[in-house]
N, C-alpha and C positions, 0 to 999 in steps of 0.2 A: 781371795775367796774361791776363785777357780781351782787353785791348788788344793785347798782344804777339801772341796767336794771330790776332786779327782782322787785324793788319797783315801777318802772314805769309801769310794765306790769301786775303784779298780780292784779286781780280785775280791770284790765284796768286803774290802777292808782287811783281808787276810794277808797282811804284810807286816813283817817285823818293823818296818820303818813308817808305817801309817801314822798320820797325825792323830793323836789321842787327846791332847789338851791344846786348846787354843787360848793363849794368854794375850789379851788385848788391853789397851788403855781403858780404864773404867768408862770414860765418856764414849767409847766406841763399841762397847759390848752389845748394845741393842742393835746398832746398825750392822754389826757383824752377824748377829743371830738372824736378822731379817734377810741379809744378802745370801748367807749360806742356805737358809731355809728355802728361799725363792729358787735357788739353783737346784737344791735337792728335790724340790717338788716336781721338777721336770725330768727326773731320773726315771727311765723306764726299766722296770725290773722284770726279768723273765728269762726265757730260753735264750742262751747266748748265740744260738744259730740264727735268731731273728735279727734282721738289720737294725731295727729300732731299739733293741735292748742295749742298755748302758750298764746294767749291773745284773750279774747272775746269782746263783745260789752259793751258800756256804758249802764247804767240802763234804759235810755229812750231817745226819740228824743229830748226832752227838755234839757236833760243833754248834749247831743251831741252839740246842739246849744250853750249852755253855755260854754262848753270846747273850742269850736272853737272861740267864742267871746273873751274869756279870753286869748287864745293863740294869737289872733290878738293884744290885748293890750300889751302883752309881746313883740310881734314882733315890736312894736313901739320903743322899747329901746334895742332890742337884735336881732341878726341875727339867723334865723332858719338854723341850720347846719345839721339837720336830720329830715326827715318827708316829707310827700307829701300832696299836695292838692287833689290828687286822692284818694277818700275815698274807703277803702276796701269794698268788697262785693257789688260793684257797687253803693255805696251810700245808700244801703238799711239798715235799722235797725240803731242801735246806734254805728256802727263801725267807728273808727278813727284811723289814723296812730299814733304811738308814735312820739312825737315831742321833739327834743332837740334843745335848743337855746344857743347862746354864747353872753354874755353881755360883750363887750369890755371895757366899762367904768362904773363899778358898783357903783362908788362914785357919779356920776351924775344921775344915774338911780333911779327911785322910783318904777315903776310898777313891775319890776322884783322881787322886795323885798316884795311887799304887795299884789300882785295878785295871787290868788290860782285858777288855772285851775284844778278842781277836776277830773283829768283824767291823761292820760299818757304823761305828759308835765313836763319837767325839764329844768333848765337853768344853764349853766356852767359859772363861773366868776373867775377871778384870784385875788389873794391877794399878796401884796408886803412883808409882814412880819406878825408875829403872832398877833400883836395888830390890824393890818388891818383886818385879818381874823375874829377876834372876833367882831370887829366893824361891818363888813359886816353881820355876823351871827345875830347880834342883830338888824340890820336894818329891819329884817322881822317882828319885833314887837312881837316876841315870837313864840314858836312852841311846839308841844307835845314832839318831839324827835329831838335831834341834834346828829349826829354821828361824831366821831373823830377817825381817824386811825393814830396812832403814837406808837412808842416804847419808846418815851422819857417822863418820868414821870414829868419832869418840864414843858414840853409843855402841858401835860394833866392837870396839876394843874392850869396853867395860863388860859387855856380855861375854866375850870370849874369855877374858881373865876371870870373871866370876863364875862361869858355868862350864868352862872347858874340861875341868877334871871329871865331870860327871856325864859327859856326853861324847859319844864316839866321833861325831862330826858336827860342827856348827856350820850350817849352810846359810850364807849371807847373800841377800838379794835386794834389789830395789826396783822401782817402777821402770827405770831406764833399761835395765838389763833383763827384765822378766821374760821378754819374748825369746831371748836367746838362751835362757837358763834350762838346765836339765831337770829341775824340780826338786822337791824335798827328799823323796825317797828314791 
């Protein structure tokens, strides 16, 4: 959860390796949404010169428009579960709220898989089993980085073999090594 929020808010999500889709076991979707939303709610948006600021502006007004347009496309297939239409800083500058979406039917959806809002936007979706998780990961058409959190070597092997051809790097971590890890991106 900490890594998801970090990836959404560092550089206001303007990173080629930012986490755009969060693929979680179906039974964990709501707890993931709740935990990510709770952390995002503590994110102070504003002038990066201020010590309390944790997320600054997008690079330009054009980028802000693009992020909001892409978020609207994602919203056509997913419910926004965190984020507001009230723009930070009174709508001045390139500030937007982090936005978290939930896609209840990732099999029927397409835009949540192929739309990249190059900003603080991510979508949570559930998977039924490991083969389904790999299939959903691959629906994105490839990525620079895919992260997997597991202690199970067989699970890691299956994901690498099933998704490796579509992802530049598969970052594998677990609770024991998380504190020493470099992170997703």
